[in-house]
N, C-alpha and C positions, 0 to 999 in steps of 0.2 A: 206628592211627589212619585213616580216611579222609579224605581230599586233598577241601577244596571246591572244587567245579568253577569253572571262572572264565568270568565274563562281562559284557559294557563298563562296567555299569550297576552291577557289584560294585565294579568297579576305580573310579569313581565316587565311589561310597559311603564307600568305603576314605578319599580324598582328601579328604572334608568334614573329615577329623581333622586335615589342615594347613592351619595359618594363612598367608597371606602376609601379611608384615608391615608392607606399606605402606598397607593398606585396612585390616588385621583383619579381613579376612573370610578363609572358606575359601578351597582354591580352586576349586572348584564354581561359588560362590556370587559370585565375584571373574570367575567365566567364564576363568577362566584354562587348563582342560582342554579341548584339542583335541577333535575329534569322529573322527577315525580312532585308536581305541584297537583295536589288533591281538592276537589273540589268538591263541598257537601250543602245545598242550599245557602246558608250565608256564613259558613264557614269554608274557613283556606287552611290546609297545611301545607308548608313546604320546608324544602333545607339548603342553608347557606350555607357552602365550603370555603371555610378558611385554611389558609396555608399551613397552620399546625393549631395546637391547641394549647399554647402558651401567646399565639396573636393577644396584643394588648387592645386591640379594638372589637374583639369579639361582642363584648356587651353591650357596646356604645351603637355599632350596626345593626345589630338585633333590635335593640329599643329604637331604632331611627325607622326601620325598615317595616316595624308593626306601626310607631304612628303612622305613618305615610299613605299603607295602605287601607286604614282606620279613614284617616283625613280625605284623603281623595274617593273611596268605595264607600265610605258610610261608618258612623262610630258603633253602630250596631254590628259591624262584621267581626266573629271569631278568629282568633288568626291564631297558630300554633307551627312557630320555627322552631323545626330542629336543624342541627350544626354536628356537618361532618368536617374531616380535617384530610386536606390532599395528604400531607407524610405520612407516611404507612414505613412499619418496617420491613428493611431490604430483604426480599425471599430469599433466603442464605442459612445454611446452616454454620456458613468460615467464623471460626472465633477470631479472626482477625476484624478490626475493627468493627466488633458486633454495635458499638453507638452510631454507627453511621449506614445511615437511613437506605441509602440510593447512590451507585456509583457510575456515574456516565462519563465514558471513553470520548474525548472532541477527537475526529481522526482525520488523515488526508491519506493519500496516495503518492501525494506528490508534495516538495516542497515548494514555499513562496505564494500558497492559496490565501494567503489570511486564516488560517487555523487557528494560530496562537490568539488575533486580532478576535476571532467568534469566542475562543475559550474563555477568555479575559471579560467582556463585555455580558458575556450568559453568566457566567456566575457572577460580577458586582448586578446584572437587572435581578435575580433570582434572591440574592442579599434584600435589592428595593424593597421587593416584595413579600418581605418578611421572613425567609428561609435563613437556615444557620448553613453557611455554603463552606466549604473548604475549596483550597484551587492546589493542584501540584501538577508544576512543571517538569513534564517527566524527559523532557529532550534534554539531556545528558551533556551531550555534545555542542549544542547548540541552544541553550535555555535562554529565554528573551520575558519572561512576566516579570522577572526584577524592574525591569526599565519599562514596560509598559503600566505598572500596578504602579512607578513610583518611589520604588523602594530599594534602589542600586545601592544606597549607603547604610540599609539597615542591615544588622546582622541577629541571625535569629540567636537564646542564649537555651541553657541547659537547667532544668530543674529536677528534682529529684522526685518520683511518685512510684508509690507502693515498693519502695526499694530499688528503682528501677532507675539510671539516667536518660531522658528523653529532651528529645530537640522542642522549645517549643514556636507552634507556627508563629509567623510575620503577620500581623491583623491589620488590614489596607480595606477601606471604604465596606464594612461589614463582612470580609471575607479574610478566614485562615488561609495563608496560604505558604509556600515550601516551595524551594528551587534550590538546585546545584548550583544556580547563578550566586545563592550568597555564603558560597565557601569555594571557590575558583575568581580569578582575578582577570576581569571581564576582557583584557586585549589579550587574553594567554590561552590557546589553543588547549584543548583538555586531550593529552595524550593517552587515553585508557582501552586497553585489551578490551573484550564482551564481556567477561566475568567482571572485571574491574566495575565495569557502568553498571554492568544487574545490581551488583550488592549496593551499590552505592544506592541506586533506586530503591533497594529494601531497607535499606536504612530509613531515606526519608518515609515510607511506608508506616516499617515496624518500629522503629524509635523513636517515633513524633509523638507529643501528647493534642492530637487530634479531636478529644473530646466528642458530643454529644451533636453531630452535623445531619442536617435534613439531604445535605447534594453533595457530594466531594466531586469537583473535575478534574477528568483528567488531559493534561493539555500534552499530547503522544507526537511525539516526534512523527514526521513522512516516513513511509514505507513500509513494511514489513518486517522487521528488522530482529533480535536479543532483546531490544525493550520492550517490544510488543509481549513476546513472548513470556518476559519474565513477569508482565503486567496481569497475564491471562492466566499465570499460574500463581502468584499470587494475593489476585483478591478476586472476587465473585463478580462480575463486573454485569450490574444492572442493564445497561442499553449501551449503545454506540451511534455517534452522530457523525456524518461525512461530509466533510467541507470540501468544496471543488468551485472552480469556477470552471465558465459555459464550454470552454475551448477542449478539442478534442484529447489533444494530449495529456492534460488534465482528467480529463472524464475515463480514459481506459487507467489510468493509474490509480481513481475512484475505485473503480470495478475490482481492481485487488484487492484493495482494502476493505470492501465490503467480503469480497469473496473470503477475505480471510478470520472476518468474525460471524461468518455464516457457514464455514467448515465443520462437518456434524462433528469435531470431535473440541468445538469451542463454541457453539453454537448463541452467541449472544445477539442479541434482537438488535436490528438496527433501527433505533427510534425514529429516523430520516436523514433526508440528505440537505445541504444550504449551498443554494449557488450565491457564490459569494464574487463578489468586480462584473456581476451580470451586465449591470448598462454605467454610461459616463450621461451626466445630466450636468451642463455648464451653468455655471448660477446666471448667467446673461439672457440663457433661454430657456427657462426655468420645465419646459414644455416641449422640449427634443431630450432623445434618448439615444445615446452612441453604442451600440454593442460592439465596444472594443476589442471582448476576446470571445467571439461569437452571440450566438443569438438564444436562448433556452435550451443549451446543451443539457444543463442540471436538468432543468423540469423536464426535458424526453426522458433522460436517463432513470430518473426517478418514478415515470408512468410505466417506462418501460420493466423495471426492479419490481413494480407492486411497492413502494415505500414512501410515504411522505414527504412531500416537498414541505420544510419547515420555512424556509425564507428565500427567499432572492434579495440580497443586500446588495444594493447601487455601489459604485465606485465613488466615494465620497471624501473630500479632503479633510473635512472634519474627525472621521474614522481613522487614517492614518496619523495626523496630529494627535489626538490623543495616546495613541498609543507609542509614540515617540517624546510626548511629554510627560509621562505617566498619569493622563488624568482620561481613563475610557472614554469611550464617547457616549454611553448610557446616561455619566453622570450629567449631561447637558440635558435635563428633563424636557425642556419645551423641543428641542430639537425633532425631527421626522425620525435622524438614527436612532436617539433613546429611544421614541416608544415602537419603532422596529425590532429591538432588541430587548426589550419589556414584552412588547405579543411574542417573540422568540419563545422568551424563557415561562411566560405563560401556556404556551402548545409544548413544551417539556417534559411541564409539570403534569400537565392532561395525557400525554404520552405512559409517562412515566406510571400514572397512579392508573390506567388501562393495563398497561403491561404486568404489572405486580397482580391485578385483578383476575386476569385471564391466561395469563403465561407461568411454567413452571417456574423451579426456584431453579436462580443460577447458582452454576456450581464453578466453584475453580479446573482448568485443565489439570488432569493429571498424567505425570510423566513415569514410567518405566525405567 
């Protein structure tokens, strides 16, 4: 029997038969097959890219990939599988949070565009992919993550570590999180001047035991305020994700948010833009799309500003209900919304990895 000719796309096709247990996707769908597939005669060398070096599925997935290649392409096939890890040290010399690999700011120029919903689902999606994730609600005056994560009644407690009194973040859905919402009454307005709010935020960052994280997601308040400046001065941020609805009013404010991060004194890379509430599809008319807030405004702006369009998130009742019920939509693993957020998380991982390889070290904004 004549042996089948080997070529990279054939190898990838065979690897679609191998499932990554953490996401229940095949290795190609999960973006785990490296580009460098080398073929020499009946020998194949390829790289599988895992979330981190402590991934519990590394050994079983490598063995399964090797066995599947031999089964489908011949037992005489020589297979060498290398492993790489997406989580790389954050490119910064900053001593604050040295165990946090990447810090991602989720921002919007305007309130009410669903930024917190995106932030919480992204954080939980990254945790579901096997990463160590933290979520910091930096909106001091309008915190919402305690409700969205279903921990309104929980209170963080203090611990002593290395002679310091630290706040222990609350863990929910595999995500470590902190919010000023844990420390104020939800029905009471926070009447603080800018300096008080900034100091409270600094405590949530510096006086908390975040430990080792692959990603720390910052859910930032709308606009460009003292809080944003405090974050930029306190943390070396890896990159920013901008959230907007398609309507012109929201897009105009989103431009201001992008401009803030691209300011020459800031220079935080824009990882991409998310168009939220992109359209509405009623359950009884699944093939219809109603563009309530305008059509593809975010997509056009992403093209104009030459930044990636990470996702177009439709207006879905389940996403809203998940936020209100404290069970983020990404937890409903069989739904289209969950798959969308998992896909978003995988894109963010890829873009962060590329950013860390190709762009200069992140620096905090220095003030005189």
